[in-house]
BALOMAR-960018 format. One record per residue (C-alpha): chain; residue number from 1; x, y, z; residue in three letters. Coordinates in Angstrom, 2 decimals. Layout:
<sites>
('A'; NUM; (X; Y; Z); 'Ala'),
...
</sites>
This chain:
<sites>
('A'; 1; (-0.05; -0.03; 0.01); 'Met'),
('A'; 2; (1.47; 3.29; -1.13); 'Lys'),
('A'; 3; (1.50; 6.04; 1.37); 'Lys'),
('A'; 4; (-0.16; 9.36; 0.04); 'Lys'),
('A'; 5; (1.38; 12.82; 0.84); 'Glu'),
('A'; 6; (-0.80; 15.72; 1.02); 'Trp'),
('A'; 7; (2.15; 18.19; 0.91); 'Phe'),
('A'; 8; (5.13; 17.66; -1.30); 'Ser'),
('A'; 9; (7.68; 19.93; -3.34); 'Leu'),
('A'; 10; (6.71; 18.16; -6.59); 'Lys'),
('A'; 11; (3.12; 19.44; -5.99); 'Lys'),
('A'; 12; (4.12; 23.01; -5.49); 'Ile'),
('A'; 13; (6.31; 23.02; -8.69); 'Lys'),
('A'; 14; (3.09; 22.10; -10.42); 'Gly'),
('A'; 15; (1.12; 25.43; -9.27); 'Ile'),
('A'; 16; (1.32; 28.29; -11.23); 'Ser'),
('A'; 17; (2.38; 31.69; -9.75); 'Lys'),
('A'; 18; (-1.15; 33.05; -10.09); 'Asn'),
('A'; 19; (-2.58; 30.31; -8.21); 'Gln'),
('A'; 20; (0.10; 30.83; -5.17); 'Leu'),
('A'; 21; (-0.70; 34.57; -5.46); 'Leu'),
('A'; 22; (-4.50; 33.97; -5.06); 'Ile'),
('A'; 23; (-3.88; 31.51; -2.09); 'Gly'),
('A'; 24; (-1.69; 34.02; -0.32); 'Ala'),
('A'; 25; (-4.34; 36.74; -0.98); 'Leu'),
('A'; 26; (-6.88; 34.40; 0.42); 'Ala'),
('A'; 27; (-4.80; 33.70; 3.45); 'Gly'),
('A'; 28; (-3.99; 37.40; 4.34); 'Ile'),
('A'; 29; (-7.83; 38.18; 3.88); 'Leu'),
('A'; 30; (-8.62; 35.52; 6.43); 'Leu'),
('A'; 31; (-6.19; 36.74; 8.95); 'Leu'),
('A'; 32; (-7.21; 40.35; 8.60); 'Val'),
('A'; 33; (-11.07; 39.26; 9.13); 'Ile'),
('A'; 34; (-10.06; 37.24; 12.34); 'Ala'),
('A'; 35; (-7.97; 39.88; 13.79); 'Leu'),
('A'; 36; (-9.94; 41.74; 16.69); 'Pro'),
('A'; 37; (-10.36; 45.45; 16.48); 'Thr'),
('A'; 38; (-10.34; 48.23; 19.08); 'Ser'),
('A'; 39; (-13.93; 49.28; 18.12); 'Gln'),
('A'; 40; (-17.03; 48.38; 19.90); 'Ser'),
('A'; 41; (-17.87; 44.66; 20.42); 'Gln'),
('A'; 42; (-21.63; 45.16; 19.07); 'Asn'),
('A'; 43; (-21.41; 47.70; 16.46); 'Pro'),
('A'; 44; (-25.10; 47.10; 15.38); 'Lys'),
('A'; 45; (-26.37; 48.11; 18.92); 'Lys'),
('A'; 46; (-24.33; 51.34; 18.75); 'Glu'),
('A'; 47; (-25.80; 52.12; 15.22); 'Ile'),
('A'; 48; (-29.31; 51.26; 16.36); 'Leu'),
('A'; 49; (-29.08; 53.52; 19.51); 'Glu'),
('A'; 50; (-27.92; 56.43; 17.46); 'Lys'),
('A'; 51; (-30.47; 55.69; 14.98); 'Glu'),
('A'; 52; (-33.21; 55.69; 17.48); 'Ala'),
('A'; 53; (-31.95; 58.91; 19.20); 'Gly'),
('A'; 54; (-31.43; 56.88; 22.50); 'Gln'),
('A'; 55; (-28.78; 58.30; 25.13); 'Pro'),
('A'; 56; (-25.67; 56.10; 25.16); 'Glu'),
('A'; 57; (-25.34; 54.24; 28.83); 'Glu'),
('A'; 58; (-23.53; 56.00; 31.31); 'Thr'),
('A'; 59; (-22.53; 55.00; 34.64); 'Ser'),
('A'; 60; (-25.89; 56.04; 36.22); 'Gly'),
('A'; 61; (-27.92; 54.73; 33.39); 'Gly'),
('A'; 62; (-29.77; 56.50; 30.58); 'Gly'),
('A'; 63; (-32.63; 57.53; 32.86); 'Tyr'),
('A'; 64; (-30.79; 57.89; 36.17); 'Gly'),
('A'; 65; (-31.23; 61.54; 36.23); 'Ser'),
('A'; 66; (-35.09; 60.92; 35.56); 'Tyr'),
('A'; 67; (-35.21; 58.55; 38.52); 'Asn'),
('A'; 68; (-33.43; 60.92; 40.77); 'Arg'),
('A'; 69; (-35.61; 63.85; 39.83); 'Glu'),
('A'; 70; (-38.59; 61.85; 40.49); 'Leu'),
('A'; 71; (-37.42; 60.83; 43.99); 'Glu'),
('A'; 72; (-36.43; 64.61; 44.85); 'Arg'),
('A'; 73; (-39.91; 65.66; 43.92); 'Lys'),
('A'; 74; (-41.59; 63.07; 45.65); 'Leu'),
('A'; 75; (-39.54; 63.87; 48.88); 'Glu'),
('A'; 76; (-40.49; 67.50; 48.79); 'Gln'),
('A'; 77; (-44.20; 66.66; 48.49); 'Ile'),
('A'; 78; (-44.31; 63.82; 51.06); 'Leu'),
('A'; 79; (-42.43; 65.86; 53.43); 'Gly'),
('A'; 80; (-45.37; 68.36; 53.58); 'Lys'),
('A'; 81; (-47.62; 65.94; 54.76); 'Ile'),
('A'; 82; (-48.80; 66.32; 58.37); 'Glu'),
('A'; 83; (-46.63; 64.36; 60.74); 'Gly'),
('A'; 84; (-44.43; 62.98; 58.14); 'Ala'),
('A'; 85; (-41.32; 64.80; 59.19); 'Gly'),
('A'; 86; (-38.00; 64.49; 57.23); 'Arg'),
('A'; 87; (-38.61; 62.07; 54.31); 'Val'),
('A'; 88; (-36.17; 60.01; 52.10); 'Glu'),
('A'; 89; (-37.46; 58.28; 49.00); 'Val'),
('A'; 90; (-36.10; 55.41; 46.76); 'Met'),
('A'; 91; (-37.82; 54.22; 43.52); 'Ile'),
('A'; 92; (-36.99; 51.48; 41.61); 'Thr'),
('A'; 93; (-37.61; 51.34; 37.79); 'Ile'),
('A'; 94; (-38.58; 48.26; 35.95); 'Lys'),
('A'; 95; (-37.19; 49.37; 32.41); 'Asp'),
('A'; 96; (-35.66; 52.20; 30.54); 'Asp'),
('A'; 97; (-38.69; 53.26; 28.82); 'Gly'),
('A'; 98; (-38.86; 53.65; 24.95); 'Glu'),
('A'; 99; (-38.54; 56.19; 22.48); 'Arg'),
('A'; 100; (-40.53; 55.47; 19.34); 'Val'),
('A'; 101; (-38.93; 57.15; 16.21); 'Val'),
('A'; 102; (-41.10; 58.44; 13.25); 'Glu'),
('A'; 103; (-40.59; 55.86; 10.18); 'Lys'),
('A'; 104; (-41.10; 56.55; 6.55); 'Asp'),
('A'; 105; (-42.83; 53.48; 5.16); 'Ile'),
('A'; 106; (-43.36; 52.77; 1.49); 'Thr'),
('A'; 107; (-45.21; 49.58; 0.61); 'Arg'),
('A'; 108; (-46.20; 48.38; -3.01); 'Gly'),
('A'; 109; (-47.57; 45.31; -4.46); 'Ser'),
('A'; 110; (-47.95; 43.93; -8.11); 'Gln'),
('A'; 111; (-49.70; 41.00; -9.54); 'Thr'),
('A'; 112; (-49.09; 39.58; -12.83); 'Val'),
('A'; 113; (-51.25; 36.86; -14.44); 'Ser'),
('A'; 114; (-50.10; 35.14; -17.57); 'Glu'),
('A'; 115; (-52.07; 32.75; -19.76); 'Glu'),
('A'; 116; (-50.53; 30.62; -22.42); 'Asp'),
('A'; 117; (-52.83; 28.15; -23.77); 'Gly'),
('A'; 118; (-53.67; 25.65; -21.16); 'Thr'),
('A'; 119; (-51.24; 26.86; -18.67); 'Val'),
('A'; 120; (-51.75; 29.78; -16.11); 'Lys'),
('A'; 121; (-49.15; 31.55; -14.49); 'Arg'),
('A'; 122; (-49.35; 34.29; -11.70); 'Gly'),
('A'; 123; (-46.83; 36.06; -10.00); 'Thr'),
('A'; 124; (-47.07; 38.22; -6.69); 'Asn'),
('A'; 125; (-44.48; 40.97; -6.04); 'Glu'),
('A'; 126; (-44.38; 42.91; -2.85); 'Ser'),
('A'; 127; (-42.10; 45.65; -1.81); 'Gln'),
('A'; 128; (-41.57; 46.99; 1.78); 'Tyr'),
('A'; 129; (-39.17; 49.91; 2.46); 'Gln'),
('A'; 130; (-38.62; 51.48; 6.02); 'Glu'),
('A'; 131; (-36.45; 54.72; 6.98); 'Gly'),
('A'; 132; (-36.01; 56.80; 9.96); 'Thr'),
('A'; 133; (-37.34; 60.33; 9.54); 'Val'),
('A'; 134; (-34.89; 63.01; 10.76); 'Phe'),
('A'; 135; (-35.68; 66.71; 11.88); 'Ser'),
('A'; 136; (-33.51; 69.26; 10.11); 'Gln'),
('A'; 137; (-32.33; 71.86; 12.63); 'Glu'),
('A'; 138; (-30.16; 74.73; 11.37); 'Asn'),
('A'; 139; (-28.89; 72.61; 8.29); 'Gly'),
('A'; 140; (-27.22; 70.18; 10.41); 'Gly'),
('A'; 141; (-27.50; 66.49; 10.05); 'Asp'),
('A'; 142; (-30.54; 66.36; 12.29); 'Gly'),
('A'; 143; (-31.72; 63.99; 14.94); 'Gln'),
('A'; 144; (-34.29; 61.10; 14.50); 'Pro'),
('A'; 145; (-37.71; 62.32; 14.91); 'Phe'),
('A'; 146; (-39.31; 60.93; 18.19); 'Val'),
('A'; 147; (-43.03; 60.42; 17.77); 'Ser'),
('A'; 148; (-43.64; 59.08; 21.26); 'Lys'),
('A'; 149; (-41.69; 58.78; 24.44); 'Glu'),
('A'; 150; (-42.62; 56.13; 26.87); 'Val'),
('A'; 151; (-41.18; 56.92; 30.25); 'Met'),
('A'; 152; (-39.67; 54.18; 32.70); 'Pro'),
('A'; 153; (-42.11; 52.08; 34.46); 'Gln'),
('A'; 154; (-41.99; 52.17; 38.15); 'Ile'),
('A'; 155; (-41.67; 49.12; 39.98); 'Glu'),
('A'; 156; (-41.66; 50.06; 43.57); 'Gly'),
('A'; 157; (-41.36; 52.84; 46.11); 'Val'),
('A'; 158; (-39.67; 52.87; 49.46); 'Leu'),
('A'; 159; (-40.44; 55.69; 51.66); 'Val'),
('A'; 160; (-38.50; 56.51; 54.81); 'Val'),
('A'; 161; (-39.99; 59.11; 56.93); 'Ala'),
('A'; 162; (-39.80; 60.41; 60.58); 'Glu'),
('A'; 163; (-43.47; 59.85; 61.00); 'Gly'),
('A'; 164; (-43.58; 56.49; 59.31); 'Gly'),
('A'; 165; (-44.29; 54.79; 62.74); 'Gly'),
('A'; 166; (-47.63; 56.38; 63.01); 'Asn'),
('A'; 167; (-50.27; 54.25; 60.92); 'Ala'),
('A'; 168; (-52.34; 57.37; 59.87); 'Lys'),
('A'; 169; (-49.24; 59.06; 58.58); 'Val'),
('A'; 170; (-48.03; 55.85; 56.89); 'Ala'),
('A'; 171; (-51.48; 55.55; 55.21); 'Lys'),
('A'; 172; (-51.36; 58.97; 53.96); 'Asn'),
('A'; 173; (-48.02; 58.60; 52.45); 'Ile'),
('A'; 174; (-48.88; 55.23; 50.99); 'Ser'),
('A'; 175; (-52.16; 56.92; 49.42); 'Asp'),
('A'; 176; (-50.18; 59.77; 48.24); 'Ala'),
('A'; 177; (-47.68; 57.66; 46.57); 'Val'),
('A'; 178; (-50.57; 55.35; 45.02); 'Leu'),
('A'; 179; (-52.18; 58.49; 43.48); 'Ala'),
('A'; 180; (-49.22; 59.75; 41.86); 'Leu'),
('A'; 181; (-47.72; 56.45; 40.39); 'Phe'),
('A'; 182; (-49.36; 53.41; 38.97); 'Ser'),
('A'; 183; (-47.66; 51.07; 41.28); 'Val'),
('A'; 184; (-49.61; 48.00; 43.02); 'Glu'),
('A'; 185; (-50.28; 48.84; 46.62); 'Val'),
('A'; 186; (-47.99; 45.88; 48.01); 'His'),
('A'; 187; (-45.02; 47.57; 46.11); 'Lys'),
('A'; 188; (-45.13; 50.67; 48.36); 'Ile'),
('A'; 189; (-43.36; 50.45; 51.62); 'Lys'),
('A'; 190; (-43.48; 53.23; 54.26); 'Val'),
('A'; 191; (-41.11; 52.82; 57.32); 'Val'),
('A'; 192; (-39.99; 54.88; 60.34); 'Lys'),
('A'; 193; (-36.78; 56.49; 60.01); 'Met'),
('A'; 194; (-34.10; 56.17; 62.69); 'Asn'),
</sites>
């Protein structure tokens, strides 16, 4: 039995220069594709965020300032409730909300029927094209036009108040939070401050 060699000098001599050049270029191309780059690991997500006009994530999150502003306003208003005293509030958010950008949608369809003696043929062709609508301000590039913005959904509220030990004050605080936010009653907690 004869042993076959997959690599030998005789085989290399039989290959033309053009074939060697193509093989070398293909190898270099594969090497370039396989090399990691210093860009973002998920460029599609980055493009979608920029296209949708969503703020890029920071250490505090996109809606961290929204959350803090809600807490500050709630502390101010709850502090005015009789017997509440000094108040601190923590609000947890279920999601980051949503920005719906306006889309320019073009749809079309075409139906063609052919009859050739006894044979009938029909073709349906439909087209769908979608593009983001940009607002043009001062001749610049423009930002995506946001048609609707859904604010983050509140998951729970914790209120720490000096008067939180009094059942009547705790109920008034809880009712006030319930009136302001669409949160289930069991997700509102009022406790006494040390």
